[in-house]
Steps between C-alpha positions, in 0.01 A plus 500: 500500500212715624555871478400726790270791417615848594349840451633815333651633821618333820718550813805276542826455689857511373677333798853506349462879460341558841191643330157384636142573405599664173239612245557339161332539164466192286606613149448240226621756245846507662742219448732571793404590855625828642541642852547859616850583613573857600882485500738259313875504535728258329837480686769225522289243314211552742165667452377719786122556477288726720132416514332819605185681392303768674183381328551140607559476877618138490789619290683637805846569366663165562815445309563160350836398350519251211807306408328346199313713243484556125379767263216462245322721240138567586261652240235716670140534381587829332763322283817626671772258580673525835795301635423394862665304773332162561510313832380159619277501810204318652130581511218347705160432333242294680747413782740343249846644434609535130818616332455812292717718276448874550622792311576808701326822402396831651123466544445775756237674291311176442204374705655148530867464594518154345380360171478119458556396139438194280843345554404441867130428445552240226403146597409603851197737492195599299393869531141589560481877453170517694674392821743676743717395789422128467834381644499763780139426596566124498805550730304720741218251516740206559686700771174578685396134489833389652463726808 
């Protein structure tokens, strides 16, 4: 199986979450992928998540309700362990939809609202740190050629 080359950052869609053209950082140092969630409420075996960020205009405040979710321990780069909610969603790279596990975290003060970790990247992609927005630029180019 040939692996697609991606850069250190990109812009992708999360159609299941209603989030489009989202800036992501490819983080080979992280095992799990994480997405910014400004408000999380667990009630009646459901998880109510609000995706809002003043610094990221495509995080408009949409609330998404999950019937299925888990919790997992995530160890940050500074060594602290944090127990986070984990959801299953979809992500689009190079026009192809993939399943992805995402932990929910407050990333308001971070430049990128999403980190894509090794668990997702494994067996699909190779990372070239000298490149950026490879998937996004490919999608734009393909869209222009189809018009």
